[in-house]
N, C-alpha and C positions, 0 to 999 in steps of 0.2 A: 934215575932209572925210568925208562919209558913205560907209561901206563897202558898196556895193551888191553883192548876190550875183549870180552869173552868170545865174540865172533872171530877175532883175529887169532886167539889161542886155538880155537877149534879148527879154523882153516889151516893153521900151521900144523897141528896134530894130524889132520887128515892128509895133508899133502906129504908130510914126512913118512907117514905109514904107507901111503901109496908108493912112495919112492923107494923105501927100504924093505918092504915086505912083499911077498908074492901074492898080492891081492888085487882085486879089480875096483873095489870101492869101499867106502866106510859109511857107517851110520852112527851119529852121535846123539845121545839123549842127555839133556841137562835140565831137569825140571827146576822151576823157580828162577831161571835166568832168562832175560829178554834177549833172544837171538834173532837176527834177521834172516839167516839162511839155514836154520836148523829147527826141527820141530820142538815145541815147548811141551808137548804131551803126545803119548802114544797109547793106544788101547791094548796092544798085544805085541808079542815078538820077543826075540832074545835080548834086545837092549833093555826093555822094561823088566824082564825076568832077572837079568843080571843085576840091574839096579836094586830091585826089591829084595833079592836074596843075598846080594854081595858076593856072588859066586861066578866063576868062569862057566861059560856055556859053549860047547862045541857040537855042531850039527854037521854030520858027514853028508847027509842027503836031505835037503830042505823039503823035497816033495813028499818025503815019508812023514813029515811033521804037520800034515794038513789038518789033522784033528786037534793038534796042540795049538796051532796059530792059523786058523783057516784063512782069514783075510790077509795076514802078513805073507803067508806062504804063496797064496795066489798072486799077490802083487810082485814079490821078489822073483818067483819062478817065471812069471810073465816077463820080467826084465832080463831073464837069462841066468840068474844066479843059482848055484847048486849047493854051495856050502856057506856056513857062517860060523865065526868064532866071536863071542862077546866077552868083554872084560869090564868089571866095574871100575869106575874112576874113583879111587879110594885112597885116603891118607889117614893112617891110624884108625880111629873109629868113625871117621866121617866119609860117607859115600855121596859124592856130588852128582854123579851121573854114570854113564856107561858108554862104551864104544863097541861097535860090531865091525868085524872085518868080513867082507863079502867076496866070494870068488865064483867064477863061472865053471871052474873045474871041481871035480869031486875029491877034494883033498883039503883037510883042515890044516891049520898052521902046525909046523913041526915044533918040537920043544924049543929049539934055538930061536925060531921066529916068534914063538909065543913069548919068550923072555924079552926079546927086543920090543915087541909090541907092548908088553907090560911096562917096560922102562919108559917108553915114549908116553904112555898113558899116565905114569906116575909124575913125570915132569909137568905134563899139562895140568894134572890135578893140583900140584903145588902152585902153579901160576894162577889157577882159578881161585884157590883158597886165599892166596895173597891179595888178589884183586878184591875179593869179598871183604877181607879185613880192611883194605885200604879204603874202599867205599864206605865202610862203617865208620872209620875214624874221620873221614872227610865230612860225613854227614854230622857226626857228633861235634866236630870242630865248627861247622857252620851254625849248628844250633847254639853252641856256647857263645859264638861271636854275636849272633842275633840277640841272645839274652843279655850279653854285656852291653851291646849298643842300646838296647831298650832301657837298661838300668841307667846308663849315662844320660840319655835324653830325659828320663824321668827326674833324675837328680837335678839336672839343669833347669827343668821346668819348675820344680819345687822351689829352687832358689830364686828364680825370677818372680814367681807368683808371691812368695813370701815378702819380697822387697816391694812389689807394686801394691799388694793388698795390706801391707803393714801387719803381717801375721807371722807366727813362727813357722818353721819348715814342716812341722808335724801337721799343723792346721792346713798348710798349703797342700800337703799330700792328701789329706782327707777330702779337700775340695776337688782336687783333680780326680780322685777315685770316684767320688760321688757323681761328678759330671760324666765320667766315662760310663758308669753303670746306668745313669738316667738316659743317656743317649745310645745305650747298647753298643758301645764301641770299646776297642782295646785301650787300656791306659796309655800304652806307648804311643798310639796314634794321636790321642788327645794331647799328650805332652809334646809330641813333635810339632803339631800344628800351633800350639801355644808358643813354643820357642820361635817358630818361623813367623809368627804374627798373623797367621791366616785363620785363627780360631775366633769365633764370636765369644769373647771372654767376659762379657758383662756379668754373667752369673758367677763366674769365678772370682771376680773382683768385688762383687757386692757383699757387704757384711752379712754373715750367716744368720743373724737374728732378725733380719728383715723379711 
């Protein structure tokens, strides 16, 4: 399955809403996500209120809400918009953002159009949540692989040092760890350089009682 980025999901949601609904524009708010073409934060307005309350918002006359959202109303009315309907992007008990439908005509969405807009928003929300889970599992997988790789190289270094210094693997590990601490470096880095042969390992090979 293609891994669509959040910008792609939002762009698709916006374009489909504009195609299927009697609106002139959309405004999407997704806090916590890095988007190139959509605001990461807003100070006021229906998208913020819908996100914070988890409720639908319908405004028949934007100009009448100037005391409610002074800056937002001035900006949107200045662009010619008259009405707005906002819906939370929500699945179960998780609200990931919100979307507002803007129109230059003084008419909010009908009940049928509202249901369609909600259906589109629900699909987009599921996509965004799946992406979030996918990113989480990918990050976890990368972290586990890094830890595994580090353990493998440390075990390899322990074996090589034990053989060269004529000590057991436990003592070899203690030497590697002490060297890493004294040089303020990661144990895995020291082990990697020892295995590669790029580490000045005189201290590692020297008997510890000297």
